[in-house]
C-alpha positions in Angstrom: 113.1 99.7 98.6 116.5 100.7 97.2 117.5 99.6 93.8 115.7 96.3 94.1 112.3 97.8 94.5 111.5 98.3 90.8 108.4 100.3 90.1 105.7 98.2 88.5 102.2 99.6 89.0 101.2 101.8 92.0 98.1 102.4 93.9 95.1 102.8 96.1 91.8 101.5 94.8 90.1 103.7 92.2 86.4 103.8 91.6 83.4 104.7 93.6 83.3 106.0 97.1 82.6 102.6 98.6 85.9 101.2 97.1 87.8 104.3 98.3 86.3 104.0 101.8 87.3 100.3 101.9 90.8 101.2 100.6 91.1 103.9 103.3 90.1 101.4 106.0 92.9 99.0 104.7 95.4 101.8 104.5 94.5 102.9 108.1 94.8 99.3 109.4 98.3 98.8 108.1 99.4 102.3 108.9 98.3 101.6 112.6 100.5 98.5 112.5 103.4 100.5 111.5 102.7 103.4 113.9 102.4 100.9 116.8 106.0 100.1 116.2 107.0 103.8 116.6 106.7 103.5 120.3 108.8 100.4 120.6 112.4 99.8 121.6 115.2 100.0 119.0 115.7 96.9 117.0 118.9 95.9 118.7 116.9 95.7 122.0 114.3 93.2 120.5 114.4 89.5 121.2 114.6 87.3 118.1 110.9 86.5 118.2 110.0 90.2 118.1 112.5 90.8 115.3 110.8 88.1 113.2 107.4 89.8 113.8 108.9 93.1 112.4 110.3 91.2 109.4 107.0 89.6 108.7 105.4 93.1 108.9 107.9 94.3 106.4 106.8 91.5 104.1 103.1 92.5 104.4 104.1 96.1 103.7 105.8 95.0 100.5 102.9 93.1 99.3 100.6 96.0 100.2 102.9 98.4 98.2 102.6 96.1 95.2 98.8 95.8 95.4 98.5 99.6 95.8 100.7 100.1 92.7 98.6 97.6 90.7 95.5 99.8 91.4 97.0 103.4 91.5 100.1 103.3 89.3 103.8 103.3 89.8 103.9 106.8 91.3 102.2 105.7 94.5 104.8 105.3 97.2 102.5 105.2 100.3 103.6 101.8 101.7 107.2 102.2 100.6 107.3 105.4 102.6 105.8 103.6 105.6 108.5 101.0 105.3 111.1 103.7 105.3 109.5 105.1 108.4 109.6 101.7 110.1 113.3 101.4 109.3 114.0 104.9 110.8 112.0 103.9 113.9 113.6 100.6 114.4 117.2 102.0 113.9 118.3 98.4 112.9 121.9 97.3 112.8 123.2 96.5 109.3 122.1 92.8 109.3 118.6 93.5 110.6 118.3 96.5 108.1 119.2 94.1 105.3 116.7 91.5 106.5 113.8 94.1 106.7 114.5 95.4 103.3 114.8 92.0 101.8 111.5 91.0 103.3 109.8 94.1 102.0 111.2 93.5 98.5 110.2 89.8 98.6 106.7 90.8 99.6 106.6 93.4 96.8 107.7 90.9 94.2 105.2 88.4 95.5 102.4 90.9 95.3 103.4 92.1 91.9 103.6 88.6 90.4 100.2 87.6 91.9 98.2 90.5 90.8 98.8 92.0 87.3 95.6 94.2 87.5 93.3 95.8 90.0 90.0 94.0 90.7 88.0 92.1 93.1 90.7 89.6 93.8 93.4 92.2 94.5 91.0 94.0 96.9 90.3 90.8 98.8 94.0 90.3 99.0 94.4 93.8 100.3 91.8 93.0 103.0 93.7 89.9 104.0 96.9 91.8 104.2 95.3 94.5 106.3 94.2 91.7 108.7 97.6 90.2 108.7 99.1 93.5 109.5 96.7 94.0 112.4 97.4 90.6 113.7 101.2 91.1 113.6 100.9 94.5 115.2 98.8 93.0 118.0 101.3 90.2 118.4 104.1 92.6 118.7 102.3 94.8 121.2 101.4 91.9 123.3 105.0 90.5 123.2 106.3 94.0 124.3 103.6 94.3 127.1 104.8 90.9 128.5 108.4 92.1 128.5 107.7 95.1 130.6 109.1 95.2 134.1 106.5 94.9 136.9 105.4 98.2 138.3 
């Protein structure tokens, strides 16, 4: 994000329809994780443990952005746009905003340096990231459900 998010490669998986279908499932899983946050309280209302979950999700989005770029080219901004949506939804204070963007950028750099080309290994990693995003989203949803006042 910002000036630190240097474009490398961009992408969603190219190839046959099986790969595309798998890529769309991965995309959907992480998008659901981000959208689950859209119904949440503003960042300043989150306890520290929930803030850390959101920071971890930002890292996963950064890695996912890098992997997508490896397969699709530098023009693909799907996960970066989802990160921007996450930041808008969270309405973070300046410190939390910086932490979210730093986490995204660190994840992006890690993903870029781990996968120079699109292939079986990068697709497996994308699957792993999708599962991690789902787990983080479920964890956040669970934490929020436990914080709700009794009815």
